[in-house]
C-alpha positions as CSV (number, residue, x, y, z in Angstrom):
1,M,-13.1,25.8,-8.7
2,S,-16.6,26.9,-7.6
3,D,-18.4,25.3,-4.7
4,L,-21.4,23.3,-5.6
5,T,-25.1,23.3,-4.6
6,E,-26.5,20.2,-2.9
7,R,-28.2,19.3,-6.2
8,Q,-25.0,19.7,-8.2
9,R,-23.1,17.6,-5.6
10,L,-25.8,14.8,-6.0
11,I,-25.6,14.9,-9.8
12,L,-21.8,14.8,-9.8
13,A,-21.8,11.9,-7.3
14,L,-24.2,9.9,-9.4
15,V,-22.3,10.6,-12.6
16,V,-19.1,9.4,-10.9
17,R,-20.9,6.3,-9.5
18,D,-22.5,5.4,-12.8
19,H,-19.4,6.0,-14.9
20,T,-17.4,3.9,-12.4
21,E,-19.8,1.0,-12.9
22,T,-20.3,1.2,-16.7
23,A,-17.3,3.0,-18.1
24,Q,-19.8,4.8,-20.4
25,P,-20.8,8.5,-20.6
26,V,-23.8,9.3,-18.4
27,G,-26.9,11.2,-19.8
28,S,-29.7,12.9,-17.9
29,A,-32.2,10.3,-18.9
30,R,-30.0,7.6,-17.5
31,L,-29.9,9.4,-14.1
32,V,-33.7,9.8,-13.9
33,E,-34.5,6.2,-15.0
34,H,-31.8,4.4,-13.1
35,Y,-31.6,6.4,-9.9
36,K,-35.2,7.6,-9.7
37,I,-34.2,11.2,-9.1
38,D,-37.1,13.6,-8.5
39,L,-35.9,16.0,-11.2
40,S,-36.8,16.5,-14.8
41,T,-34.3,15.5,-17.5
42,A,-34.2,19.2,-18.6
43,T,-33.2,20.3,-15.1
44,I,-30.5,17.6,-14.9
45,R,-29.2,18.6,-18.3
46,N,-28.9,22.2,-17.2
47,E,-27.0,21.2,-14.0
48,M,-24.7,18.9,-16.0
49,A,-24.0,21.8,-18.4
50,A,-23.1,24.0,-15.4
51,L,-20.9,21.3,-14.0
52,T,-19.2,21.0,-17.4
53,E,-18.7,24.8,-17.5
54,M,-17.1,24.7,-14.0
55,G,-14.7,21.9,-15.1
56,Y,-16.1,19.0,-13.2
57,L,-17.6,17.1,-16.1
58,R,-16.8,16.8,-19.8
59,Q,-18.6,15.6,-22.9
60,P,-16.5,13.2,-24.9
61,H,-18.7,13.6,-28.0
62,T,-21.3,16.1,-29.0
63,S,-24.2,13.7,-28.7
64,A,-22.8,11.8,-25.7
65,G,-23.5,12.1,-22.0
66,R,-20.9,13.4,-19.6
67,I,-18.0,11.8,-17.7
68,P,-16.1,13.2,-14.8
69,T,-12.9,15.2,-15.3
70,E,-9.8,15.0,-13.0
71,E,-11.2,18.0,-11.1
72,G,-14.6,16.2,-10.9
73,Y,-13.0,13.2,-9.3
74,R,-11.0,15.4,-7.0
75,Y,-14.1,17.2,-5.8
76,F,-15.9,13.9,-5.3
77,V,-13.0,12.4,-3.3
78,T,-12.4,15.5,-1.2
79,H,-15.9,16.7,-0.5
80,I,-18.2,13.7,-0.9
81,V,-16.6,10.3,-0.1
82,Y,-13.3,10.9,1.8
83,Q,-14.7,10.2,5.2
84,A,-16.8,7.2,4.0
85,D,-16.4,4.0,6.1
86,L,-16.5,0.3,5.4
87,T,-19.5,-1.8,6.4
88,S,-19.1,-3.7,9.7
89,A,-19.3,-7.0,7.8
90,T,-16.4,-6.0,5.5
91,R,-14.3,-4.9,8.5
92,D,-15.0,-8.1,10.3
93,T,-14.0,-10.2,7.3
94,I,-10.7,-8.4,6.9
95,S,-9.8,-8.4,10.6
96,H,-10.7,-12.1,10.8
97,Q,-8.3,-12.9,8.0
98,F,-5.5,-11.0,9.7
99,Y,-6.3,-12.5,13.1
100,Q,-5.5,-15.9,11.7
101,A,-2.1,-14.6,10.5
102,R,-1.3,-12.1,13.2
103,R,1.6,-14.1,14.7
104,D,3.2,-14.9,11.3
105,V,5.0,-11.8,10.2
106,D,5.9,-13.4,6.8
107,Q,2.2,-13.6,5.9
108,W,1.2,-10.0,6.7
109,M,2.4,-8.4,3.4
110,P,1.2,-10.9,0.8
111,L,-2.1,-11.2,2.7
112,A,-2.6,-7.4,2.9
113,A,-1.8,-7.1,-0.9
114,S,-4.3,-9.9,-1.7
115,I,-7.1,-8.4,0.5
116,L,-6.6,-5.0,-1.0
117,A,-6.7,-6.2,-4.5
118,H,-9.8,-8.3,-3.8
119,Q,-11.7,-5.5,-2.0
120,S,-10.8,-2.8,-4.5
121,R,-10.9,-4.9,-7.6
122,A,-7.8,-3.1,-8.7
123,A,-4.0,-3.6,-8.3
124,S,-2.5,-3.3,-4.8
125,L,0.9,-2.6,-3.4
126,I,2.4,-2.8,0.0
127,T,5.9,-2.2,1.4
128,A,7.1,-4.2,4.4
129,P,7.5,-2.1,7.5
130,H,10.8,-0.4,7.3
131,A,12.7,0.9,10.4
132,E,14.2,4.4,10.2
133,R,16.8,3.0,12.5
134,A,17.1,-0.8,12.3
135,R,16.6,-2.6,15.6
136,Y,17.5,-6.2,16.0
137,K,14.9,-8.7,17.2
138,H,16.2,-12.2,16.4
139,I,17.9,-14.5,13.9
140,E,17.5,-18.1,12.8
141,L,20.3,-20.1,11.3
142,I,19.3,-23.1,9.3
143,S,21.7,-25.6,7.8
144,T,20.8,-26.4,4.2
145,Q,23.6,-28.4,2.6
146,G,27.4,-28.7,3.0
147,R,28.7,-25.3,4.0
148,Q,25.5,-23.4,3.1
149,V,23.4,-21.8,5.8
150,L,20.1,-19.8,5.6
151,M,20.1,-16.8,7.9
152,V,16.7,-15.3,8.6
153,L,17.0,-11.9,10.3
154,V,13.9,-10.4,11.9
155,L,13.9,-6.7,13.0
156,A,11.6,-5.0,15.4
157,G,8.5,-4.0,13.5
158,G,8.4,-7.2,11.4
159,E,10.9,-6.5,8.7
160,V,12.5,-9.8,7.6
161,S,15.5,-10.5,5.4
162,Q,16.9,-13.8,4.3
163,Q,20.5,-14.6,3.2
164,L,22.1,-17.8,2.0
165,L,25.6,-17.9,3.6
166,T,28.5,-20.0,2.6
167,L,30.7,-20.7,5.6
168,A,34.4,-21.6,5.6
169,E,33.6,-25.2,6.7
170,P,30.5,-27.3,7.4
171,V,28.8,-26.5,10.8
172,S,26.2,-28.7,12.5
173,Q,22.7,-27.5,13.1
174,E,23.2,-27.9,16.8
175,R,26.1,-25.4,16.8
176,L,24.2,-23.0,14.5
177,S,21.2,-23.1,16.8
178,G,23.5,-22.4,19.8
179,A,25.1,-19.5,18.1
180,A,21.7,-18.0,17.2
181,I,20.5,-18.4,20.8
182,E,23.6,-16.5,22.2
183,L,23.3,-13.7,19.6
184,N,19.6,-13.3,20.3
185,K,20.3,-13.0,24.0
186,A,23.1,-10.4,23.5
187,G,21.4,-8.4,20.7
188,A,17.7,-8.4,21.3
189,G,16.3,-4.8,21.0
190,K,19.6,-3.2,20.0
191,T,20.3,-0.8,17.2
192,T,23.1,-1.2,14.7
193,E,25.3,1.1,16.8
194,E,24.6,-0.8,20.0
195,L,25.3,-4.2,18.3
196,A,28.6,-2.9,17.0
197,A,29.6,-1.8,20.5
198,L,29.1,-5.3,22.0
199,P,32.2,-6.9,23.5
200,P,33.9,-9.1,20.9
201,R,32.4,-12.5,20.6
202,A,34.7,-15.3,21.9
203,D,33.0,-17.8,19.5
204,S,34.3,-17.5,15.9
205,L,31.0,-18.5,14.4
206,E,29.1,-15.9,16.5
207,K,31.7,-13.3,15.5
208,D,31.3,-14.0,11.8
209,I,27.5,-14.1,11.9
210,L,27.4,-10.8,13.9
211,T,29.5,-9.1,11.2
212,I,27.0,-10.3,8.6
213,I,24.1,-9.1,10.6
214,L,25.6,-5.6,11.0
215,A,26.2,-5.3,7.3
216,D,22.7,-6.4,6.5
217,M,21.2,-3.9,9.0
218,N,23.4,-1.1,7.7
219,R,22.2,-1.8,4.1
220,G,18.6,-1.9,5.3
221,E,18.9,1.6,6.8
222,Q,19.9,2.9,3.4
223,R,16.9,1.6,1.6
224,P,14.0,4.1,1.1
225,S,11.4,1.4,1.8
226,G,11.0,-2.3,2.7
227,E,10.3,-5.1,0.3
228,I,7.4,-4.3,-2.1
229,Y,4.5,-6.7,-2.6
230,L,2.1,-6.4,-5.5
231,D,-1.2,-8.2,-6.3
232,G,-4.2,-7.8,-8.7
233,L,-2.5,-6.4,-11.8
234,T,-4.9,-8.7,-13.8
235,N,-7.8,-6.7,-12.3
236,V,-6.4,-3.5,-13.9
237,L,-5.5,-5.1,-17.3
238,S,-9.1,-6.2,-17.7
239,E,-10.5,-2.6,-17.4
240,P,-11.5,-0.9,-20.7
241,E,-9.0,2.0,-20.2
242,F,-6.1,-0.5,-20.2
243,L,-7.4,-2.4,-23.1
244,E,-7.8,0.6,-25.3
245,S,-5.2,3.1,-24.2
246,G,-1.4,2.8,-24.7
247,D,-1.0,5.6,-22.1
248,A,-2.8,3.6,-19.4
249,R,-1.0,0.4,-20.2
250,R,2.3,2.3,-19.8
251,A,1.3,3.0,-16.3
252,I,1.8,-0.7,-15.6
253,R,5.6,-0.1,-16.0
254,L,5.5,2.0,-12.8
255,F,4.4,-1.1,-10.9
256,E,6.5,-3.6,-12.7
257,E,9.8,-1.7,-12.5
258,R,10.6,-1.5,-8.8
259,S,13.0,1.5,-9.2
260,L,10.2,3.6,-10.6
261,L,7.8,2.5,-7.9
262,Q,10.3,3.2,-5.1
263,N,10.8,6.7,-6.6
264,L,7.1,7.4,-6.4
265,L,6.9,6.1,-2.8
266,A,10.0,8.1,-1.8
267,R,8.4,11.3,-3.1
268,V,5.0,10.6,-1.5
269,M,6.1,9.1,1.9
270,P,7.6,12.3,3.5
271,N,4.2,14.0,3.1
272,A,2.2,11.1,4.5
273,G,1.3,10.9,8.1
274,V,0.6,7.5,9.6
275,G,-3.1,6.6,9.0
276,G,-3.7,9.4,6.6
277,V,-4.8,8.6,3.0
278,Q,-3.4,10.4,-0.1
279,V,-5.2,10.2,-3.4
280,L,-3.2,10.9,-6.6
281,I,-5.5,11.5,-9.5
282,G,-4.1,11.7,-13.0
283,G,-0.6,11.8,-11.8
284,E,-1.2,15.3,-10.2
285,G,1.0,16.8,-12.9
286,K,4.1,15.0,-11.5
287,W,3.9,11.5,-12.9
288,E,3.3,11.4,-16.6
289,E,2.8,7.6,-16.5
290,L,-0.2,8.1,-14.2
291,K,-2.1,10.7,-16.2
292,Q,-5.0,8.3,-16.9
293,C,-4.9,6.6,-13.5
294,S,-5.4,7.1,-9.8
295,V,-3.4,5.8,-6.8
296,I,-4.6,5.7,-3.3
297,L,-1.9,5.4,-0.6
298,A,-1.6,5.3,3.1
299,R,1.3,5.1,5.6
300,Y,1.1,2.6,8.4
301,G,3.2,1.7,11.4
302,I,4.8,3.6,14.3
303,P,6.4,7.0,13.5
304,G,10.1,7.1,14.3
305,Q,10.3,3.3,14.6
306,A,8.9,1.3,11.7
307,T,6.6,2.4,8.9
308,G,5.5,1.2,5.5
309,M,3.1,2.2,2.7
310,L,0.1,0.4,1.2
311,G,-2.2,1.4,-1.6
312,V,-4.3,0.7,-4.6
313,F,-3.7,1.5,-8.3
314,G,-6.3,1.6,-11.1
315,P,-8.0,3.7,-13.7
316,M,-9.2,7.2,-12.8
317,R,-12.6,5.7,-13.0
318,M,-12.1,4.0,-9.6
319,A,-14.6,3.0,-6.9
320,Y,-13.3,5.6,-4.5
321,S,-16.2,5.2,-2.0
322,R,-15.1,1.6,-1.4
323,T,-11.4,1.8,-2.0
324,I,-10.5,4.8,0.2
325,P,-12.0,3.4,3.4
326,T,-10.5,0.0,2.7
327,V,-7.0,1.5,2.4
328,R,-7.6,3.5,5.6
329,Y,-8.8,0.5,7.5
330,M,-6.0,-1.7,6.3
331,A,-3.4,1.0,7.3
332,D,-4.9,1.1,10.8
333,L,-5.0,-2.7,11.1
334,L,-1.3,-3.0,10.0
335,S,-0.3,-0.2,12.4
336,S,-1.8,-2.3,15.2
337,L,0.1,-5.4,14.1
338,V,3.4,-3.5,13.9
339,S,2.8,-2.0,17.3
340,E,2.0,-5.5,18.7
341,S,5.2,-6.8,17.2
342,I,7.4,-4.1,18.7
343,V,5.6,-4.1,22.1
344,G,5.9,-7.9,22.1
345,E,9.6,-7.7,21.5
346,E,10.1,-5.2,24.3
347,Y,7.9,-7.2,26.6
348,E,10.0,-10.3,26.1
349,Q,13.2,-8.6,27.2
């Protein structure tokens, strides 16, 4: 693709902006009247024709205006808005919401998904921070009824799993709490291998619970990502592309079927550095389900310890100038929270 003149970059940016807002083809008269460009409609038509010839715009109908192509969106993202930033007011709003929940790990993921969906007006996804090597932080054992006990296992980095256990016989809450305290003293900060190498537990309950913990941590290390949280699918379904196109609606399957979504993330994550943003436009020739859509993803966390992915999914006609910096800022913020969680765990030892 050819590089563009400053005038062509301006016209491409305005076509993308206007089409994002209206979902309609954009004509030269519209650009002059709506954006007060100091150019004649004839000059703009000529530049739009040149952009069409270069593959950045296309004309849906002979008499219609132009809309961006996949390459047009890619140029816009790469050369025009990639380094855009959020307003200080938006950053303050987001950080304030997280400040209120910073000590409650369970709230991070649904809160992040909700904020991303609201700010982007699209669908959001986020995976819980997932340790490359599981490292124990603490457990809670809560008596429910009879022989049933809820075990809440928290790993360094914030990953949480819950299991409902059925013990051989009823056990009091006092004994359960005592067993959790002893296991937390012995296991805090240890990897799966280090936990397995602990001296055998004298207490039978502690021994049984430790066996369950080890099995849970081993299973977790085999998963490609942590639990996935979604929000805002209704935002996407209300867009014209998803009302009119069966292809676009089929893209929803990617987000409703977790195995498909985990496959996408597993293929993207190895190429994603923490804090970096990846923009997939039109499926990039790899994902047929996404050929009418865009996905903006970022990795967060601490490399080598615990990382996750977050992102936004919507029509190719996406507000990239708002969504890219939102995803980047959220990734940075969650990386800080994960770091605080891990440092806090080390500090308490």
